[in-house]
C-alpha positions as CSV (number, residue, x, y, z in Angstrom):
1,M,-6.8,3.8,-7.1
2,E,-6.9,5.0,-10.8
3,T,-10.5,6.3,-10.4
4,E,-9.4,8.3,-7.2
5,L,-6.4,9.9,-9.0
6,A,-8.5,10.6,-12.1
7,W,-11.4,12.9,-10.3
8,R,-8.3,14.4,-8.4
9,Q,-6.7,15.3,-11.5
10,E,-9.8,16.6,-13.2
11,E,-10.6,18.8,-10.3
12,L,-7.3,20.3,-10.4
13,A,-7.4,20.9,-14.1
14,F,-10.8,22.5,-13.7
15,M,-9.0,25.0,-11.0
16,K,-6.1,25.6,-13.3
17,N,-8.1,26.3,-16.2
18,Q,-9.8,29.4,-14.4
19,L,-6.2,31.0,-15.1
20,S,-7.5,32.1,-18.5
21,N,-10.3,34.2,-16.8
22,I,-7.6,36.2,-14.8
23,D,-6.0,39.0,-16.5
24,G,-2.3,40.1,-15.4
25,G,0.7,37.8,-14.4
26,L,0.8,38.9,-10.9
27,L,-3.0,38.4,-10.4
28,Q,-2.2,34.8,-11.8
29,D,0.6,34.3,-9.5
30,K,-1.7,35.1,-6.3
31,Y,-4.4,32.6,-7.7
32,R,-1.8,29.8,-8.0
33,K,-1.3,30.0,-4.3
34,S,-4.9,28.6,-4.0
35,L,-3.7,26.0,-6.7
36,V,-0.9,24.9,-4.3
37,L,-3.2,24.5,-1.5
38,M,-5.3,22.2,-3.6
39,L,-2.7,20.3,-5.1
40,Y,-1.0,19.5,-1.6
41,S,-4.5,18.3,-0.3
42,H,-5.1,16.1,-3.2
43,F,-1.3,14.8,-3.0
44,E,-1.6,13.7,1.1
45,G,-5.2,12.7,0.6
46,F,-4.4,10.5,-2.5
47,V,-1.5,8.8,-0.8
48,K,-3.5,8.2,2.5
49,I,-6.1,6.5,0.4
50,C,-3.8,4.2,-1.5
51,L,-2.1,3.0,1.5
52,L,-5.5,2.5,3.2
53,S,-6.6,0.5,0.2
54,Y,-3.6,-1.5,0.3
55,I,-4.0,-2.6,4.1
56,Q,-7.7,-3.1,3.7
57,Y,-6.7,-5.6,0.9
58,V,-4.2,-7.4,3.0
59,N,-6.6,-7.7,5.8
60,S,-9.2,-9.1,3.5
61,L,-6.9,-12.1,2.7
62,H,-7.8,-13.5,6.2
63,L,-4.4,-15.0,6.3
64,K,-2.4,-15.8,9.7
65,R,0.2,-13.3,10.9
66,E,2.9,-15.7,10.5
67,C,2.4,-15.6,6.8
68,F,3.2,-11.8,6.4
69,N,6.6,-10.0,6.7
70,E,7.5,-8.5,10.0
71,R,6.5,-4.9,9.3
72,L,3.1,-6.1,8.6
73,I,3.0,-8.2,11.5
74,A,4.2,-5.4,13.9
75,S,1.8,-3.0,12.6
76,S,-1.3,-5.6,13.1
77,M,0.2,-6.2,16.5
78,N,0.2,-2.5,17.9
79,R,-2.2,-3.1,20.7
80,E,-0.1,-6.2,22.1
81,F,2.9,-4.2,21.8
82,N,1.3,-1.0,23.8
83,A,-0.1,-3.3,26.4
84,F,3.5,-5.0,26.6
85,D,5.1,-1.3,26.9
86,N,2.9,0.0,29.5
87,N,3.4,-2.7,31.9
88,D,-0.4,-3.2,32.4
89,E,-0.7,-5.8,35.0
90,K,-4.4,-6.2,34.5
91,C,-4.1,-6.4,30.8
92,S,-6.1,-9.6,29.4
93,I,-3.6,-10.1,26.6
94,F,-1.0,-11.8,29.0
95,K,-2.7,-14.7,30.8
96,K,-0.4,-15.3,33.4
97,K,-0.4,-13.2,36.9
98,L,2.6,-11.1,37.1
99,P,4.9,-11.7,39.9
100,E,4.9,-9.4,43.1
101,D,8.7,-8.4,42.8
102,K,8.7,-5.4,40.8
103,R,12.5,-5.8,40.1
104,L,11.5,-8.8,37.9
105,H,8.4,-7.2,36.6
106,R,10.1,-6.2,33.2
107,F,11.8,-9.2,32.9
108,Y,8.9,-11.3,33.4
109,R,6.6,-9.7,31.0
110,R,9.3,-10.3,28.3
111,V,9.3,-13.9,29.1
112,N,5.7,-14.2,28.9
113,F,5.7,-12.2,25.5
114,L,8.0,-14.7,24.2
115,E,6.0,-17.7,25.3
116,T,2.9,-16.2,23.8
117,L,4.5,-14.9,20.7
118,E,3.6,-17.9,18.7
119,D,-0.1,-17.6,19.8
120,F,-0.1,-14.1,18.4
121,K,1.4,-15.0,15.0
122,A,-1.3,-17.6,14.7
123,E,-4.1,-15.2,14.6
124,D,-5.4,-13.4,11.8
125,L,-3.6,-10.4,10.4
126,M,-5.7,-7.2,10.9
127,I,-4.1,-4.0,10.4
128,P,-6.3,-0.9,11.7
129,D,-6.6,2.1,9.7
130,E,-5.0,4.2,12.2
131,T,-1.8,2.9,11.3
132,I,-1.7,5.2,8.2
133,D,-1.0,8.7,9.8
134,T,0.0,11.7,7.3
135,E,0.4,13.8,10.5
136,S,-1.4,16.8,8.5
137,N,2.2,17.4,6.9
138,L,3.1,14.7,4.5
139,W,6.8,15.6,4.7
140,Y,9.1,13.2,2.8
141,I,10.2,11.7,6.3
142,V,6.4,11.2,7.0
143,L,5.9,9.5,3.7
144,Q,8.8,7.2,4.6
145,K,7.3,6.3,8.1
146,N,4.1,5.3,6.5
147,L,5.6,3.1,3.8
148,Y,7.8,1.4,6.3
149,K,4.9,0.4,8.6
150,V,3.0,-1.3,5.6
151,G,6.3,-3.2,4.4
152,L,6.5,-0.8,1.1
153,P,10.0,0.2,0.1
154,V,11.0,3.3,2.0
155,D,13.3,4.6,-0.7
156,L,10.6,4.6,-3.4
157,F,10.5,8.1,-3.6
158,D,14.0,9.3,-3.1
159,D,14.2,11.2,-5.9
160,F,11.3,13.4,-5.2
161,S,12.3,14.1,-1.6
162,K,13.3,17.7,-2.0
163,D,10.1,18.5,-4.2
164,I,7.6,16.8,-1.6
165,D,9.3,18.8,1.1
166,A,9.4,22.2,-0.9
167,L,5.6,21.6,-1.5
168,V,4.7,21.0,1.9
169,N,6.8,24.0,3.1
170,R,5.1,26.4,0.6
171,R,1.8,25.0,1.3
172,N,2.2,25.7,5.0
173,S,3.6,29.2,4.5
174,I,0.5,30.0,2.2
175,A,-2.0,28.2,4.6
176,H,-0.6,30.2,7.6
177,G,-0.5,33.5,5.8
178,T,3.2,34.2,6.1
179,E,3.7,33.9,2.3
180,R,2.8,37.0,0.6
181,A,4.4,36.3,-2.9
182,G,2.5,34.7,-5.6
183,V,3.5,31.3,-7.2
184,T,4.8,31.3,-10.7
185,K,3.8,29.3,-13.6
186,N,7.0,27.3,-13.7
187,E,6.9,26.6,-9.8
188,Y,3.5,25.2,-9.8
189,A,4.1,23.2,-13.3
190,K,7.1,21.6,-11.3
191,W,5.3,20.6,-8.1
192,E,2.2,19.5,-10.0
193,T,4.4,17.2,-12.5
194,K,6.2,15.8,-9.3
195,A,3.4,15.2,-7.3
196,Y,1.7,13.3,-10.2
197,Q,4.6,11.1,-10.8
198,V,4.5,10.1,-6.9
199,M,0.8,9.5,-7.1
200,E,1.2,7.3,-10.1
201,D,4.3,5.3,-8.8
202,I,2.6,4.8,-5.7
203,I,-0.1,2.9,-7.6
204,R,2.4,0.9,-9.7
205,C,4.1,0.0,-6.5
206,I,1.1,-1.2,-4.8
207,Y,-0.1,-3.1,-7.8
208,A,3.4,-4.8,-8.2
209,T,3.4,-5.7,-4.5
210,V,0.0,-7.3,-4.7
211,S,0.6,-9.1,-8.0
212,H,3.8,-10.7,-6.9
213,E,2.5,-11.2,-3.2
214,K,5.5,-9.4,-1.7
215,Y,3.7,-8.8,1.5
216,L,4.1,-12.5,2.1
217,K,7.0,-14.2,3.5
218,E,6.5,-17.1,1.1
219,P,5.1,-16.9,-2.4
220,I,2.2,-19.0,-1.1
221,C,0.8,-19.2,2.3
222,Q,-2.0,-21.3,3.2
223,T,-4.3,-20.8,6.2
């Protein structure tokens, strides 16, 4: 993750250094609009890479679902929950034939789900990559949703919520062509500093989670 962050910072630094070749404050402000687009792109891409790396590490442990916290278990059982929610009578996940009485249909599925729950939990945990979804707009609430799904603290970046949303909002305005004004040096410097802090903090959070095995229900869980 440090390597991933380093090349992104180097690219942004290279782009920012081109400002020295532009004469005039207004022209530099206009150029910084492109820097905002690049900064957001790297911010979203880096967060997604980090969260994907985390779930791929968790998957690589080849431990039973029952070893993990409930949020990770839920993320790994998306297929099973979808089958349950869709009332798919022919779904192979549920072994018993459903009763003909439609009034009992939903209740029967609930009973059947509880009966097979321990079997599901006894399977190896495997979270699909599709669990991580930045929705092409990594608003603060979207970041929280992704953190929640992988069992990381959802309040980790509360202090950055307004800055994250401001960056996404300005990026959208520029990308959609509705923002004519340029971006000042102070504006960009603030967003860059905050984005880098979030990117660095998510590395530290994942390292701490992995080092202390916080993804497990118990400190040690044997297969």
